[in-house]
N, C-alpha and C positions, 0 to 999 in steps of 0.2 A: 596079726601083724606081721608086716613082712620080715623074714629070718634073714640076717646080713652074715656071709660069711666071709673072712677077712683070711688073706695066709701073715696070719704072725712070724718075721721074721725071728721072734724069740724062740719060739718051737717047733720052726721050719716046718709048718703044717697050716692049712687052710681049717681056720676054725670057726665055730658060730661065736657072732660077735655078743655078748652079755655085759650091759655096761652095769659100771658100778651102782649109781642109780639113775635109771629110765628117764627121771625129771632133771637130771643134772650130767648130760652126756658132756665130757670133753676132752678136746683134742688140739695137742699142740704140734706145731710145723715148724722146722729150723725155717727160719728165712734170709735173706740175702745179707753180705757185708757191705755197707753203702758207699763205696768210691767212686762208681763207675756204671754205665748203663746195664742191663740186665741182657745177656745173650740170650737165643732161644732156648740153650740147655736149661737157664735158670727158671723159663718159663713151664716147662713139663713137670717139677711137683705142685706146683700153682695150680696148671688144670687138674691135675690128679686128684689132689683133694680139694679142689672147688666140687669137684664129682662127690668125693664122699661128705661133705658138709652139707651137700644139698638134698642128698641120701638121708644121712641122719636127720635133717630137718624135715624131710617128708614123713620119714619114718615115725619119728619120735616126737613133730613138734618143732618149730622155730624158736618157741621160747624155751626151749627144752635144751639146746644144743650152745656150747659157747667153745667159741672156735679162737687160738692165739695163735698167732707169726709172728717173731720175733725180727727187730732190726739190729746188727750187730755195727754198732755205730762209735765203736773205739776197738781200733784193728791199725797193725804196721803197714798194710796197703794204704789205707786213710791217711796216717801219718806224712807216709811218704808223697802223694798225694797233695796233701798241704804244704809240705815242704819243696817241690816240684812248682808249684804255682804260685805261693805263697799266699795261697788265701786259708782265713779261718777256716778250721775243720768244721766247725757248725755251719758253715756255711756250704759247702761239700756235700755233706751228710744229708742237708734239709732241703737241698736240690736235686740230689741221689733220691730221697724216697719220696721226692714229689714226680720226678721220673717214673720212676718205678709203679708207684698209683697209675697215672697217665697209662703205662704202658699196658701193666694187667688188665687195667678196666675196659682198655679196648678189647682185650680176649675174651669179656665177658666173664669175667671172674670178680665173685662173692668178696667183698672186704672181711677181712675177719674180726670178731668182734674186739679181740682185744690185738695190738700192735707195738708190744714193749718194746722199749730202746734200751740198748744196755745203758748207756751213760745215766740213764733216770734209776736205774736200780742199783747202783753201786754199793749203795748201806748196806742191801740183802745180801747182797754177794759177800763182804766183810763179815757179816754176821755167821752167813754157812761156814766161810774159810776159819773162824774163829773157834766154831764149835767142831771141827773137823780135827782141828789140834788138840783141843781139849779131849776127843775121844780117842787118839792116839792113831790116828789115819792120815796126819798132814804134821810138817814140821817147815819150821820157820830158817831160813840159812840164808846167810849174807843179802839181806833186804829182799829173799823171795821167799815164799811160801809153795810146795809141792806137796802132790798128792802121794801116799804110802800104796803106792798098786798092791804092792804083798799084801797089804792089809787086809783087803778084799779078798775072798777065798772065788768067787765067783765069776774074777775078773775075766775076761775073753769069752764069758757063753753067749754073747749075742754072735759076735763072729766066728765063736767056734774053732778059737787057736788057745794056745798055753801061753803064759805068759815067756815061756823060756822060747820055743817057737817064733812069739813075735822079737824077741831080741836075735833073735837067729838071720832071721828072713826080713827084717824091716829096719829101716834108716831113724835112729833114734840117736837123738840132741844129747852127746857126752858131756858134764858141765861138772866141775870140781865140787859144788855146792850139793850134789846129787847121792842122794845113799844109794839107787838102784839105776841102771840106765832106763829103766821106763816110768820110772815117776815121772808125771807131768805138774808144770806148773799151774797153780793157782793164780799167784800174785805175785808180779814182777816189778822191779824199780823202776822209775820212769825218772830222766834227765831235766833240766831246763827246757830245754826243747820239744819233750814230750809229754800229752797230755797226763794229768797224774791228781790223784786223790790223796788226802791224809789218811793214814791207816795203821794200826801198829805193828806196823812192819817198816813202817817208813813212806814217804811218799812212793807211789804208784801205781800201777792199773791193773785191772783182772787178766788173768789168761781166757783163753777162747771158751773154754767147756763149760767155765761157772756159770756163764751168765744163763743158761737153759734152765739149769739145777735150781739156780736161786729162782727166776723168775716164773719157773713152772710151778713150784712151790708154792711162791707170793701168790699166785691166781688161780691156784687148781690143788694146792695142799699135797701131803704126802703120796698120796694114790691118785691116779685117773686114768683113763681110757685107752687114748692111742696116742702115740707120737711117731710121728713121721720125717720123712726129708728124703733125698739122693741117694741112691746105696754109698756114695761114694762118702758119705758121713758116717757109716756101719762102723769104721774103725779110722783113726781113733775117736772121732768125736762123742759118738753115741754111745760107747762102751766107755768113756771117762762119764758121761754125764750118768749111766747107770751107777757106777763104781760110787761116785761121789754123792749123790743123792741117794741111794742105800744106805750109806755109811753115816750119812747125817740124820737121815730120818729112818731109822731100821722099824720103826712101825708101821709104813709104808712098804708098797710096791712098786712105788714109780710108775711108770704105766705098764698097762696089761698087754696092749697088745700095740706091736712095731712095724708100720708100713714102710718100706723104702720103694721107690723107683727107679727102673735101669736108665742109663744114660741114654744120649740122641747124638746121631750122627746126622752125616749131611751128604744124601750120594753116596750110602755104603762106607763114607769113612768117617772118623776121629774129626768131631769139628776144631780146628784150630787155626789159628793164625798162618802158620806156617804153609798151610796146605791150599791159603786164601779163600776157605770155605765156611771163614768165622763170621757170626756178624749178628747185630742185637737185633730184639725185638721192634724197637725203633726202625732200624734199617728196611724190616720189612715194610713197616708201614708207609713209613716214608716213600716206598717205592709204590706204593697202590694197592700192596694186596690187604685186604680186608681181614680186621682180627680176628673174625666170625671163622674165615676161611682158615684162619692160623689154628685155630680150636678145633677142628671138623680134622686137620689133617692128623694134629697132637691128638687127637682123643680116638684116633683110628686102630691104635695101636695098642695092645693091653700094656699094663704100666710096668707089669714083672718084666716084660722084655725091651729088647733096645727098638726106640724110634727112627726111623729112618725119614728124615726129609727130603723131598726130593720136589722138583719143579713139575713134575709128571701128578704127582698127589696133590700139588695145590691148585692145580688145573682141574684135573678133578671136582675137586673139593668146591672151588669156585662156580662149576656147572653146576654142579650138585646144590648147592645152595641158592644158587639162582631160582633153579625148578622149584626147589619147594618154595620160595618166598613168592612164587607167580600163582603158585597151587591156592597159599593161602591168603594172598592177598585181601580178600574179603571173609575172610572164614573168623568166626571166633572161639577160642579154646575152649574147651570141651572137660573131660576128663582124662588124666594121664593112664596111659596103658599099664596095666597090670602086669601082663608078662614083660615090660619092657625094665619097670622096676625091680621084677625078680631078676632078671639079668644084670641087672647094675648091681643087684644083693650078691649075687655071687661073684665077690673076691674084684667089683669093680670092673664086670667086663664090659668097656665101653664099647669096644668092636662089637659086638654081639649088639647091644644096643643100637646102635648105627645101622646096622643089618635091620634089625627091627622097625626102624624107622621107616624105611627104605620100602617094607610092605606095607606098613601105616599107610605111607603116603600112597598108595594105590587105593584105598577103600575110606575111613572115616577120616573126613579131615579135621574135625573139631577136636579125634583123640590124637590125630598125629600133631596137630599143633601144638596142644598141649603137653605131648610128649617128646617133642622137641624143647619148648622152654624147658621144660624139666632139667633136661641136659645142657641148656644156657643157650640154645640155638632159636632163631626165629622172633628173637625178641625187638621191641621197639629200639631199644638200647642200641642192639648192632646192627640195625637195620638200613642206616644213612646211604652207605655205598650201594643200597640196590635200591633204591627209592628212587621216585619220580622218571623210570623207564618207560617209556608211551613207544610204542614201536608198530601201532596200530595205521600212522601215515604209510610207514614204511610197505606194510603188509598189502595196503589198498593199491600202493603204485605200483608194487611187483604184480598182484593180481591182475592190475590192470595190462601191464607189458605182457604177462603170460595171455593174455586173452588176445590182444592183436596180434602176438608169434603165432597165435594157433589161428587166427585167420589170414596169414603170410605164411604161413609153415616154414617161420623163418625164426629158432630161439637162439640166435647169438646175441640180443638183447639181454632177454633172460637169464641169461649163464652169466654173461656181463655183470648184472645186476646183483646176482644169486653168488659170484666172486666177490665181488665189493661187501657186500653185507657178512659175508662169511670173516673174511680177512678184518671187519670191524669186531668179530667174537661174536657175531651173532647166529644163532643154530636157527637154519632156514628148513621149514617144513610144510611141503605141499603136497596135497589131495583132492580129490576131485570136491571134496566139501570145500574150499577155499586153502588160504595161505596163512601160514600161522610164523610169527617169528619172538624166539626167545632169547634173552642176552644170556651168553653162554660163557665159556673160559676165557680171561682178554677180552670182557667187552669193553670196549673203546669208543663211547659216542663222538666222541672228536672225529674219528674217523668217518663218521656217517654223513659229515658237513656236505660233501657235494655231491652226494645223492639228493 
């Protein structure tokens, strides 16, 4: 069996992954807050953990792996969007979840087995909060319930900071109902204009952190294998999850392995609206950039390093995928390459796996195709953008123009046609054997109409 090694944030070391039960491998990943379109940075953890999901299924079997990714559908940003638009909150969250599914499907990401919505698990959250109060790890005050951070001795272990250092270096909410500045909200009151549920502490709604603890427990129990997300969630979200989960269920270890992906940049700069380099996944798709191309660019960088989105990378990825699809147009998939699987199993080395694909593309095409599809490329579902491209008539015409030019010793017509083809994004290859035309980066069939 393939040995999987993953860099565990909890231990700060690459470790051999050993599931609690190889017949029941469980992974939980923090999902989006659903109030707007997913931006490109939101897509990175989706693709990173999609690769891990595919790897786990390949090694342990599809039926042995369960993947859960939540939707946060109760949040102040959602409330603000509802207030600004006058739309019901459920309409906004349903619409946004639909957008999210469409956009992530377009990137070739497999859907998780479970996609719990926070609002459908309020009862489980209330039960966990009540238990934390009984055990002395939480307290109710002025309609709020707060977690008593200093009641959990290991608080800060994930992020490697002490509670006192956090207080000194972080901006924490100071409120009169807090016993300690670091205590965080498990439950808060709701006014008449805000979504709320009945609870022992009055009408209110859960804090952000409790939802993942409650839902992961209900789905996976007190101990499960992998918890993941972006490194921006490491503190305070994941730190708080660990504290409340381990205090509520000391019989378990919560998550055995923690994985965090680094953030995304655009042309070497942090993506932000103020810099004008902020865009959603849908923005790219609507510009005609295929989801498969986005996937190849994103997976070209190891998840533990900042990923830089550039136009050059996009163009190179599109040219690569067009070439690969042309190579495999009449090929049936064989077996996945063992060396490529081993590369992915070494802490999700997707950059190395893509390099291996380039090697395989020059040899055994059935193995190459199966290996590409293992990584989510060259599937029928993602191939529509590259389908139906037949440049044979243009190749024949260019060959005829070249033959006439050789007779006349005047190659101006050849140069003009080559320039027109290249302007349309066509790669032109001419040799003694003949003329070969391939769709390249930025291929636009509309520009061929005048030829």
